[in-house]
C-alpha positions in Angstrom: 9.1 41.4 -76.5 6.8 43.6 -74.5 5.7 42.5 -70.9 2.1 42.6 -69.7 1.3 45.5 -67.4 0.3 45.3 -63.8 -3.3 45.6 -63.0 -5.0 47.1 -59.9 -7.2 45.2 -57.6 -9.1 46.9 -54.8 -7.9 45.8 -51.5 -7.7 46.2 -47.9 -5.0 45.0 -45.6 -6.4 44.3 -42.2 -5.3 43.0 -38.8 -7.6 40.5 -36.9 -6.5 39.4 -33.5 -3.1 38.3 -33.6 -3.1 37.8 -37.6 -3.2 40.1 -40.7 -4.2 39.4 -44.0 -5.5 40.9 -47.7 -9.4 41.2 -47.8 -11.1 41.3 -50.9 -14.7 42.0 -52.0 -15.7 39.2 -54.6 -16.9 41.5 -57.0 -13.6 43.3 -57.2 -11.6 40.1 -58.2 -10.9 39.8 -61.8 -13.7 37.9 -63.1 -11.8 34.8 -63.7 -10.6 34.8 -60.2 -14.3 35.1 -58.8 -14.7 31.3 -58.9 -12.8 28.6 -57.2 -10.0 27.3 -59.1 -6.6 27.8 -60.5 -6.7 31.4 -61.3 -7.8 32.5 -58.0 -5.0 30.5 -56.3 -2.4 31.8 -58.6 -3.8 35.5 -58.0 -3.7 35.1 -54.2 -0.2 33.5 -54.2 1.2 36.6 -56.3 -0.5 39.0 -54.1 1.2 37.6 -50.9 4.5 36.8 -53.0 4.7 33.0 -52.9 6.1 30.6 -53.2 9.3 32.3 -52.0 12.3 30.4 -51.7 13.9 33.0 -49.8 11.1 32.8 -47.1 10.8 36.8 -46.8 7.6 37.7 -49.1 9.8 40.6 -50.1 7.8 40.7 -53.5 4.3 40.5 -52.2 2.0 41.4 -49.2 2.9 38.6 -47.0 4.8 38.5 -43.9 6.6 35.0 -44.4 4.7 33.6 -41.5 1.2 31.5 -40.7 0.1 34.5 -39.2 0.6 36.9 -42.2 0.3 34.7 -45.3 -3.5 35.1 -45.3 -6.3 36.0 -47.6 -10.0 36.5 -47.4 -12.7 36.9 -49.9 -16.1 38.5 -48.7 -19.5 39.0 -50.5 -23.1 39.6 -49.3 -24.3 36.3 -47.9 -26.5 34.0 -50.0 -28.3 33.1 -47.1 -31.2 35.1 -45.7 -30.4 34.7 -42.1 -26.6 36.0 -42.6 -25.1 39.1 -43.7 -21.8 38.2 -45.2 -20.0 35.0 -46.7 -16.5 34.6 -45.7 -14.0 32.8 -47.5 -10.5 32.3 -46.1 -7.3 31.2 -47.9 -4.0 29.9 -46.1 -1.3 30.7 -48.7 1.8 28.6 -48.5 5.1 30.5 -48.0 7.4 28.0 -49.8 5.3 26.1 -52.2 2.4 27.3 -54.8 -0.5 26.2 -52.6 -3.5 28.0 -51.1 -5.1 25.8 -48.4 -9.1 26.1 -48.3 -9.5 23.5 -45.9 -10.5 25.7 -42.7 -11.0 29.1 -41.1 -8.8 31.6 -39.6 -10.1 32.5 -36.2 -8.2 35.5 -35.7 -9.2 37.1 -39.0 -12.8 36.2 -38.3 -12.6 39.3 -36.2 -11.7 41.7 -39.0 -14.5 40.4 -41.2 -17.3 42.3 -39.6 -15.7 45.6 -39.4 -14.7 45.1 -43.2 -18.4 44.0 -44.2 -19.9 47.1 -42.6 -17.3 49.6 -43.7 -17.7 47.9 -47.5 -21.5 48.1 -47.6 -21.9 44.3 -47.4 -24.4 44.7 -44.2 -27.8 46.2 -44.7 -27.1 49.7 -43.1 -30.6 49.1 -41.2 -28.7 46.6 -39.1 -25.9 49.2 -37.9 -26.9 51.7 -35.1 -25.5 55.0 -35.1 -23.7 54.3 -32.0 -23.6 51.2 -30.2 -23.1 47.5 -31.3 -23.9 46.1 -34.5 -24.2 42.3 -34.6 -22.7 41.0 -37.8 -24.0 37.1 -38.7 -21.3 35.6 -40.8 -21.3 32.6 -42.9 -17.7 30.7 -42.9 -17.6 29.3 -46.2 -14.7 26.9 -45.8 -16.4 25.1 -42.8 -19.8 25.9 -43.2 -20.6 27.2 -39.7 -21.9 30.6 -38.3 -19.8 33.2 -36.6 -21.4 36.2 -35.0 -19.2 39.2 -34.4 -20.1 42.1 -32.1 -18.8 45.4 -33.6 -18.5 48.8 -31.7 -20.0 51.5 -33.7 -19.7 55.0 -33.2 -21.2 58.1 -35.2 -22.1 55.5 -37.6 -18.8 54.0 -38.2 -16.7 51.1 -37.1 -14.9 51.9 -33.8 -11.4 50.8 -34.3 -9.5 52.5 -31.5 -10.0 51.4 -27.7 -8.1 50.0 -24.7 -8.7 46.5 -25.2 -5.4 44.8 -24.9 -4.7 41.3 -26.7 -1.5 39.3 -26.2 0.3 39.0 -29.1 -0.7 42.6 -30.4 1.6 45.4 -29.8 -1.0 48.5 -29.5 -4.6 48.4 -27.6 -7.8 48.7 -29.8 -11.6 48.4 -29.5 -12.9 44.9 -28.3 -15.0 42.7 -30.7 -16.4 39.6 -29.0 -16.7 36.7 -31.3 -19.0 34.1 -31.4 -18.4 30.6 -32.8 -21.6 28.9 -33.3 -21.7 25.0 -33.1 -18.1 25.0 -33.5 -18.0 20.9 -33.8 -17.5 19.4 -37.2 -20.4 19.3 -39.6 -22.2 16.3 -38.0 -21.9 17.8 -34.7 -19.4 15.1 -33.2 -16.4 16.7 -31.8 -14.2 13.7 -31.4 -13.9 11.7 -34.7 -13.0 8.3 -33.2 -15.6 8.7 -30.5 -12.8 8.6 -28.0 -11.7 11.5 -25.7 -8.1 10.0 -25.7 -6.8 8.0 -28.6 -3.4 6.2 -28.9 -1.5 7.2 -32.0 1.2 4.7 -33.1 3.7 6.9 -34.9 6.8 5.6 -36.6 10.0 6.5 -35.3 8.3 8.1 -32.3 6.2 5.4 -30.5 2.7 5.4 -29.2 1.3 8.8 -27.8 -1.9 9.5 -26.0 -3.8 12.2 -27.7 -7.3 14.0 -27.8 -8.5 14.5 -31.5 -10.9 17.2 -31.8 -13.1 18.7 -34.6 -13.9 22.2 -33.0 -13.2 25.4 -34.4 -10.5 23.5 -36.4 -9.3 20.1 -36.5 -6.6 19.9 -33.6 -4.4 17.0 -32.2 -3.5 17.4 -28.7 -0.7 15.9 -26.8 0.9 16.0 -23.5 3.9 18.1 -23.4 6.0 16.0 -21.2 5.4 12.8 -23.4 7.1 14.4 -26.1 9.7 15.9 -24.0 8.6 19.6 -23.7 7.3 21.7 -20.8 4.7 24.0 -22.7 6.7 27.0 -21.6 8.5 27.0 -25.0 8.7 30.3 -27.1 9.3 30.1 -30.7 13.1 30.2 -31.0 13.0 27.1 -28.9 11.5 25.1 -31.7 11.2 27.0 -35.3 15.1 27.0 -35.6 15.8 23.3 -35.4 14.6 21.4 -38.6 14.5 18.1 -36.5 12.0 19.5 -34.1 9.9 20.7 -36.9 9.9 17.5 -38.6 9.1 15.6 -35.5 5.7 17.7 -35.3 4.9 17.4 -38.9 5.4 13.6 -38.6 3.1 13.8 -35.6 0.6 15.9 -37.2 0.5 13.6 -40.5 -0.2 10.5 -38.4 -3.0 12.0 -36.3 -4.3 13.6 -39.5 -4.7 9.8 -40.6 -6.2 8.9 -37.2 -8.9 11.5 -37.7 -10.0 10.5 -41.0 -8.9 13.7 -42.6 -6.4 11.8 -44.7 -6.0 8.3 -46.0 -2.1 8.5 -46.1 0.5 10.5 -44.1 2.3 11.9 -47.3 -1.2 13.6 -48.0 -0.5 15.9 -45.1 1.9 18.2 -47.4 -1.1 19.1 -49.3 -3.2 20.1 -46.0 -1.0 22.3 -44.3 -3.5 24.5 -42.7 -5.1 21.5 -40.9 -5.3 19.9 -38.6 -3.3 21.7 -35.8 -0.8 19.9 -33.6 -0.9 21.2 -29.9 0.8 20.4 -26.6 -0.4 21.1 -23.4 0.8 21.4 -19.7 -0.4 22.2 -16.2 0.3 25.8 -15.3 3.7 27.1 -14.5 5.8 30.2 -14.3 7.3 31.5 -17.6 8.2 34.7 -19.4 6.5 35.3 -22.4 8.1 36.6 -25.8 7.4 40.3 -24.9 9.1 40.1 -21.7 5.9 39.8 -19.7 5.7 37.2 -16.7 3.0 34.8 -16.4 2.5 33.4 -13.3 1.1 29.6 -12.8 -1.5 31.1 -10.4 -3.2 33.4 -13.1 -3.6 30.6 -15.8 -5.6 27.1 -16.0 -3.2 25.4 -18.2 -0.3 25.7 -21.0 -0.8 25.6 -24.4 1.7 25.7 -27.5 0.4 25.0 -31.0 1.9 25.1 -34.3 0.6 26.5 -37.6 1.8 25.8 -41.3 4.6 23.9 -39.6 6.1 26.5 -37.2 5.4 27.0 -33.7 2.6 30.0 -33.4 3.7 33.4 -31.9 0.7 33.4 -29.7 -2.5 31.3 -30.7 -4.6 30.7 -33.7 -8.4 31.8 -33.0 -9.6 28.5 -34.4 -7.2 26.8 -32.2 -8.4 28.6 -29.1 -12.1 27.4 -29.9 -10.7 23.8 -29.9 -8.8 24.5 -26.6 -12.2 25.8 -25.0 -14.3 23.2 -26.4 -11.7 20.3 -25.2 -11.4 21.9 -21.8 -15.2 21.9 -21.4 -15.3 18.1 -21.7 -14.1 16.0 -18.7 -11.4 13.6 -19.7 -9.8 15.0 -22.4 -6.0 15.7 -22.3 -6.9 19.6 -22.2 -9.4 19.2 -19.3 -6.8 17.2 -17.4 -3.9 19.6 -17.7 -6.3 22.4 -16.6 -7.2 20.5 -13.5 -10.2 18.3 -14.7 -13.9 18.9 -13.8 -16.4 20.6 -15.6 -15.9 24.4 -16.7 -17.4 26.8 -19.3 -14.3 28.9 -19.9 -10.5 28.5 -19.6 -7.7 30.9 -19.4 -4.7 29.6 -20.9 -0.8 30.6 -21.6 0.7 30.9 -24.9 4.0 32.1 -26.0 2.7 35.6 -26.2 0.8 35.9 -22.9 -2.5 34.4 -22.0 -6.2 34.3 -23.6 -9.2 33.6 -22.1 -12.0 31.5 -24.2 -15.3 30.3 -23.1 -17.1 27.2 -24.6 -20.1 25.5 -23.9 -20.4 21.5 -24.6 -22.9 18.9 -23.5 -23.7 15.0 -24.2 -26.5 14.6 -27.0 -27.1 10.9 -27.5 -24.2 9.9 -25.9 -21.9 12.0 -28.0 -20.3 15.2 -26.9 -20.8 18.3 -28.8 -19.9 22.1 -28.3 -23.0 24.7 -29.0 -20.9 27.8 -28.9 -17.4 29.0 -28.1 -16.7 32.7 -27.3 -13.7 35.0 -27.2 -12.7 38.6 -27.5 -10.2 39.8 -30.3 -9.7 43.0 -32.1 -9.2 44.5 -35.6 -8.2 47.5 -37.5 -7.6 48.7 -41.2 -3.7 49.0 -41.9 -3.9 50.1 -45.2 -6.5 50.4 -48.1 -6.8 51.1 -51.8 -5.6 48.8 -54.5 -3.0 45.8 -54.7 -0.8 45.3 -58.1 0.3 42.2 -59.6 1.4 41.5 -63.4 -1.4 40.9 -65.5 -0.4 37.7 -66.7 0.3 35.9 -63.2 -2.9 34.2 -62.9 
């Protein structure tokens, strides 16, 4: 019996911040995958190489981590005041599932460069030399992102001396603004509280800050769950019991936030919410061997993504950290020493990251107007990906 041959799909493999993924133009996808649905999900799963019971993504473009099993679909924006529409799909590693429930803040930094280089931005908006301001509509969450992309001789400038902890080599700096990063109603705290008490079966009652900014995130104090905030990936990711603990906490926190009705539903919502723990500053050694001194950071943060401790920090979670730190009384703000602030420098497993955020009370409710951080991005490979023609 003859087998269906492979097909070629134009694609670009890009790093954005501390993540990397496969980027597509919407019009380059096979016609039946241009609309949301099973065909699109199946195509992306096959491109990444999921589900993979071996956890390696050997037969696909993924890297078998939450930071590298990612896909992006871009098109000219349908909105007059934006340049590009950005859709993000987080591909599960071990199950046939693509999570469309949130954004990837790190890959957001790569959207502007890709859009410019692939003709999705009006050439009149791109200077010969200088900074191109790319207005991005983030389709998953219905929010605006503004990327400031350096341009040299009419082309995206990718090389530079900007260093980002969690990324091996320097590159050009791309400031990224996440506008109105709170949820669609503008309410950052879904329960109305800066700190909630969550009763988790088998764990007990825990204080938590539940926030919708950048991405829905559950923050707890490190010491309340037996951690220090200085942990690296090896301290958690190799222990199934520790991972199950965090997943249980995440699932019950998601119920408390109103994202799901039953903890069992969390298995089909792996990308959101995130679970993170915070601690006051302390000296530690990052995964690269770099010494991080307590005096140079405001607090320590560790976050899990897709069931594993992240090697650095998700961009959207960094937005949540910045927004929570800007509101006096949250667990994040308390760990940073309290008081009012419009930026925070935190320690993560790979080093440090600064994020700025503006928050204010409107009609008695806190809301965030903007969060800003610098990332970098570059093309790793471009051309075609190939998948069997009958795989989607």
